[in-house]
C-alpha positions in Angstrom: 6.1 53.8 -47.1 6.0 51.5 -50.2 8.2 49.0 -48.4 5.9 48.8 -45.5 2.9 48.3 -47.8 4.7 45.6 -49.7 5.8 43.8 -46.5 2.3 43.9 -45.1 0.8 42.6 -48.4 3.4 39.8 -48.6 2.7 38.9 -44.9 -1.1 38.8 -45.6 -0.6 36.7 -48.7 1.6 34.3 -46.7 -1.1 34.0 -44.0 -3.8 33.3 -46.6 -1.9 30.7 -48.6 0.1 29.0 -45.8 -1.0 25.5 -44.8 -3.4 25.5 -41.8 -1.4 23.7 -39.2 -3.1 22.6 -36.0 -6.6 23.7 -37.0 -8.1 20.2 -37.4 -9.7 18.6 -34.4 -8.7 15.0 -35.3 -5.5 13.8 -36.8 -5.9 12.1 -40.1 -5.2 8.4 -40.0 -3.6 8.4 -43.5 -0.1 9.0 -42.2 -0.5 6.2 -39.7 -1.8 3.9 -42.4 1.3 4.5 -44.5 3.5 2.9 -41.8 1.9 -0.4 -42.6 2.6 -0.2 -46.4 4.7 -3.1 -47.6 4.5 -5.2 -44.4 3.6 -8.8 -44.3 1.9 -10.5 -41.4 2.0 -14.0 -39.9 -1.8 -14.2 -39.8 -4.9 -12.5 -38.6 -3.9 -12.9 -35.0 -0.6 -11.0 -35.6 -0.8 -7.9 -33.3 0.5 -5.6 -36.1 -2.2 -6.9 -38.4 -4.9 -6.3 -35.7 -3.7 -2.7 -35.2 -3.6 -2.2 -39.0 -7.1 -3.6 -39.4 -8.5 -1.4 -36.6 -7.0 1.7 -38.1 -8.2 0.8 -41.6 -11.7 0.2 -40.2 -11.9 3.5 -38.4 -10.6 5.4 -41.4 -13.1 3.7 -43.8 -16.0 4.2 -41.5 -15.2 7.9 -41.4 -14.8 8.1 -45.1 -18.1 6.3 -45.8 -19.9 8.6 -43.4 -18.4 11.6 -45.0 -19.1 10.5 -48.6 -22.4 8.7 -48.3 -23.9 9.8 -44.9 -24.1 6.3 -43.6 -22.9 5.5 -40.1 -21.3 2.0 -39.8 -19.9 0.4 -36.7 -16.2 -0.5 -37.3 -16.6 -3.5 -35.1 -19.2 -5.1 -37.3 -17.1 -5.3 -40.5 -13.6 -6.2 -41.4 -11.4 -3.5 -43.1 -11.5 -5.4 -46.4 -15.3 -5.7 -46.2 -15.5 -1.9 -45.6 -13.4 -1.4 -48.8 -15.8 -3.5 -50.7 -18.8 -1.8 -49.2 -17.4 1.6 -50.2 -16.8 0.5 -53.7 -20.3 -0.9 -54.0 -21.8 2.4 -52.7 -19.9 4.3 -55.4 -21.4 2.0 -58.1 -25.0 1.9 -56.8 -27.9 3.6 -58.5 -29.6 6.6 -56.9 -32.8 4.7 -56.2 -31.2 1.6 -54.6 -31.1 1.5 -50.8 -27.8 1.1 -49.0 -29.2 -1.8 -46.9 -29.4 -3.9 -50.0 -25.6 -3.9 -50.2 -25.0 -4.2 -46.5 -26.9 -7.5 -46.4 -24.2 -9.1 -48.5 -21.6 -8.8 -45.8 -21.5 -10.8 -42.6 -21.2 -8.9 -39.4 -18.5 -9.6 -36.9 -19.2 -9.3 -33.2 
């Protein structure tokens, strides 16, 4: 009887502390971004750079929305602009509007 209780308790603990696989709706873009680490590109028209920039834009737009509640269009800003925008949002004062910082960046269409 003790063995059964121990096995059941171990099984329950395993279920509680095991990683939750397959429960998220969207796959995180972080593993995809790591495939671009250390690569160099011929220019901004390089297809690999374009796919990297699009993935970076989508990831940063999601992260800015999650952390600050601001929805940005990934088509309007470059990936590097979004990195700067996020860092400025982290440094802004509580009474400063977000629009003040967004005006500093040109929008791409």
